[in-house]
C-alpha positions in Angstrom: 131.4 134.0 42.2 128.8 131.9 43.8 129.1 131.4 47.6 129.0 127.7 48.6 125.8 126.8 50.4 126.3 125.9 54.0 125.2 122.3 54.8 122.4 121.9 57.3 123.5 120.2 60.6 121.0 119.3 63.3 122.6 119.4 66.7 121.8 118.8 70.4 122.0 122.5 71.1 118.8 123.1 69.2 116.7 121.7 72.0 113.9 124.0 73.1 114.6 123.7 76.9 118.1 125.1 76.4 119.7 122.1 78.1 123.5 121.7 77.9 125.2 118.4 77.0 126.5 118.2 80.5 123.2 119.1 82.2 122.5 116.5 84.8 119.0 117.7 85.6 117.5 116.6 82.3 117.0 113.0 81.4 116.3 113.5 77.7 115.7 116.4 75.2 113.8 116.5 71.9 115.0 118.4 68.8 112.5 118.7 65.9 113.6 120.3 62.6 112.4 120.6 59.0 114.9 119.3 56.5 116.0 122.0 54.0 119.0 120.2 52.5 119.2 116.8 50.9 122.8 116.5 52.3 121.7 117.4 55.8 123.6 115.9 58.8 122.7 115.1 62.4 125.1 115.1 65.2 125.1 112.9 68.4 127.4 114.1 71.2 129.9 111.7 72.7 127.9 111.6 76.0 124.6 110.7 74.3 122.7 108.3 72.1 119.8 109.4 69.8 116.5 107.9 68.8 115.7 109.4 65.4 112.3 109.4 63.7 112.1 110.7 60.2 108.9 111.9 58.6 106.8 110.4 61.5 107.8 106.9 60.4 109.8 104.2 62.2 112.6 105.2 64.6 116.3 104.2 64.6 119.0 104.4 67.3 122.2 106.3 66.6 125.4 106.1 68.7 127.6 109.2 69.1 128.9 110.6 65.8 127.8 112.5 62.7 125.4 110.9 60.2 123.6 111.9 57.0 119.9 112.4 57.6 119.0 110.6 54.4 120.6 107.2 54.0 119.5 106.5 50.4 117.9 108.1 47.3 114.5 106.8 48.3 114.6 108.9 51.4 115.8 111.9 49.4 112.8 111.5 47.1 110.4 111.5 50.0 112.2 114.6 51.4 111.3 116.5 48.2 107.7 115.9 49.2 108.4 117.5 52.6 109.9 115.7 55.6 110.9 116.6 59.2 113.2 114.8 61.6 112.5 114.2 65.3 115.5 113.4 67.5 115.4 112.3 71.1 118.8 112.7 72.8 119.4 110.4 75.7 122.5 110.3 77.9 124.6 107.1 77.6 125.1 107.0 81.4 122.3 109.0 83.0 123.5 108.2 86.5 120.0 108.5 88.0 120.2 107.6 91.7 116.7 106.8 93.0 115.6 106.2 96.6 112.7 103.8 97.3 110.8 102.8 100.4 107.5 101.3 101.7 105.1 104.1 102.6 103.2 101.6 104.9 104.1 98.3 106.5 103.5 95.4 104.2 101.3 92.8 105.9 102.8 89.3 105.8 101.6 86.1 107.4 104.6 84.1 108.7 103.8 80.4 108.0 106.2 79.2 110.6 104.6 81.0 113.5 101.2 81.8 112.1 101.7 85.4 113.0 100.8 88.4 110.9 103.8 90.7 110.8 104.4 94.1 109.2 107.4 94.5 106.9 109.0 97.9 106.2 112.0 98.3 103.8 113.9 101.1 102.0 117.0 101.5 99.9 118.5 102.9 96.7 119.2 101.9 93.1 120.5 103.5 89.8 118.9 103.3 86.3 120.3 103.4 82.8 118.6 103.3 79.4 119.0 99.8 78.0 116.4 100.0 75.2 116.0 103.5 73.7 113.0 102.5 71.5 111.1 101.1 74.5 112.1 104.0 76.6 110.8 106.4 74.0 107.4 104.6 73.9 107.0 104.3 77.6 108.5 107.5 78.9 109.2 110.1 76.2 106.1 110.0 74.0 105.2 113.6 72.9 107.2 115.3 75.6 110.0 117.6 74.6 111.9 117.0 77.9 111.8 115.1 81.1 113.4 116.4 84.3 115.5 114.0 86.4 113.4 114.7 89.5 110.2 114.1 87.7 111.4 110.8 86.4 112.7 109.8 89.9 109.4 110.4 91.5 107.4 108.5 88.8 109.8 105.6 88.5 110.3 105.0 92.3 106.5 104.9 92.7 106.3 102.2 90.0 109.1 100.2 91.6 107.4 100.3 94.9 104.1 99.1 93.4 105.9 96.0 92.0 108.1 95.5 95.1 105.5 93.8 97.3 104.7 90.9 95.0 108.3 90.3 94.0 109.5 90.5 97.7 107.0 87.9 98.7 107.9 85.7 95.8 111.6 86.0 96.8 111.2 85.1 100.4 109.0 82.2 99.4 111.6 80.8 97.0 114.3 81.3 99.6 112.1 79.6 102.2 112.7 82.4 104.8 110.7 83.1 107.9 110.4 86.7 109.1 113.0 86.3 111.9 115.6 85.6 109.2 114.9 88.5 106.8 117.6 90.8 108.2 120.2 88.1 108.3 119.5 87.2 104.7 119.1 90.7 103.4 121.9 90.3 100.8 120.2 87.2 99.2 116.8 89.0 99.2 118.4 92.1 97.7 120.1 90.2 94.8 117.1 88.1 93.9 114.6 91.0 94.2 116.9 93.3 92.2 117.2 90.7 89.3 113.4 90.2 89.1 112.7 94.0 89.2 115.4 94.6 86.6 113.9 92.0 84.2 110.4 93.5 84.5 111.5 97.2 84.0 113.8 96.3 81.1 110.9 94.7 79.3 108.3 97.4 80.1 110.3 100.6 80.4 113.5 100.0 78.5 115.6 100.8 81.5 118.0 98.7 83.7 118.0 98.8 87.5 121.6 98.8 88.6 123.0 98.4 92.1 119.7 97.6 93.7 120.3 97.9 97.5 118.0 97.1 100.5 119.4 99.3 103.3 116.9 98.3 105.9 114.3 95.6 106.6 112.2 96.0 109.7 109.7 93.5 111.1 106.9 94.3 113.6 104.2 92.1 115.2 100.8 93.4 114.0 98.9 91.0 116.3 100.3 92.5 119.5 97.8 95.4 119.7 95.0 92.8 119.4 96.3 90.7 122.3 96.7 93.8 124.5 93.1 94.8 123.7 91.8 91.4 124.8 93.8 91.6 128.1 92.3 95.0 128.7 88.8 93.7 128.1 89.4 90.9 130.6 90.6 93.4 133.2 87.6 95.6 132.7 85.3 92.7 133.0 86.9 91.7 136.3 86.6 95.2 137.7 82.9 95.5 136.9 80.8 96.1 140.0 78.4 93.3 140.9 75.0 93.8 139.3 72.1 94.5 141.7 69.6 91.6 142.2 65.8 91.9 142.8 63.3 89.4 144.0 61.3 88.2 140.9 58.1 87.9 143.1 57.9 91.2 145.1 60.7 93.3 143.5 62.6 93.9 146.8 66.4 94.2 146.6 68.4 91.1 147.6 72.0 90.2 148.1 74.0 88.0 145.8 74.1 85.1 148.2 70.5 85.3 149.4 68.5 82.1 149.0 65.2 83.5 150.4 63.7 87.0 149.9 63.8 88.9 153.2 60.5 90.7 152.4 58.2 88.1 151.0 60.1 85.0 152.2 59.9 83.1 148.9 62.8 81.0 147.7 64.9 82.4 144.9 66.3 80.1 142.2 69.6 81.3 141.0 71.2 80.2 137.7 75.0 80.3 137.1 77.5 79.5 134.3 80.2 77.0 135.2 83.7 77.9 133.8 85.1 75.0 131.8 88.7 76.0 132.8 88.5 76.5 136.6 85.1 75.0 137.5 83.9 78.2 139.3 80.4 79.5 138.9 79.7 82.8 137.2 76.6 84.9 136.5 74.7 83.9 133.4 75.3 87.3 131.8 79.1 87.1 132.3 81.4 87.0 129.2 84.6 86.2 131.1 85.2 84.1 134.2 85.7 86.4 137.2 88.2 83.9 138.7 90.5 82.9 135.9 89.7 85.4 133.2 88.9 82.8 130.5 86.2 83.6 128.0 82.8 81.9 128.7 80.9 80.6 125.6 77.3 80.1 125.1 77.9 76.3 125.3 79.0 76.4 129.0 76.9 74.4 131.4 74.1 76.4 133.1 73.2 75.1 136.6 70.4 76.0 138.9 71.2 76.4 142.6 68.7 74.8 145.0 
């Protein structure tokens, strides 16, 4: 008696990375097999969906269940010429929690105050595969597997690169000044999440779920500049008076001398008048030694008699 030939069945367990169906560390696996049976079947676990490419042609999405590899006689005829099947198994609910955060403060000019402030933010979100075909093109490619950690790192970096422009767009549409960011965190979170989700569904085939902004921090970036200016004024005030010499004989003279004590000639002395307090300063002074205001080149120069 002839023994009945066993039907070929392609299963998840054939993946080359030895991943289990319940393995939460693998985002997807690839199974490639040569078809040896015109009645061959492919299995998709209850926990997964599959993107199937036959003979290097177009792909098709299969939900959980058991399906014949060949759907019609035309495909069977092509199989006789040699055909392989490539199956990408993707979890229905990958439950991929991803943390995100700004590496550096985002510079933002607050139109209300005219200040340049630094914005820092961080939070979390989940992703799920919404378009297997687009996900295959953007993420899978020729890879046989993709670890969860690898995907988290790559995806969070892409989210962060898009976050800045979308964040500014959001606060502009909500007409928020920087002092109101924290109080309106929920509104910013909802609108930013929707815009990010739309972008990554189109480009990556994944949905951003439960996008949360856990923290928004604002700091004044102009403060260090103001402190530096104050320090410069202080240093200018503390500078010792510059030595003066008679332009005729070179003898040393005091600041208030009108005549040289050695040659007796009258010494003309120019000064800058401060426009703020009216006091006279040396012509080489940059700041008024009395009130600290900056002296410009346009200040009036007077000659003492």
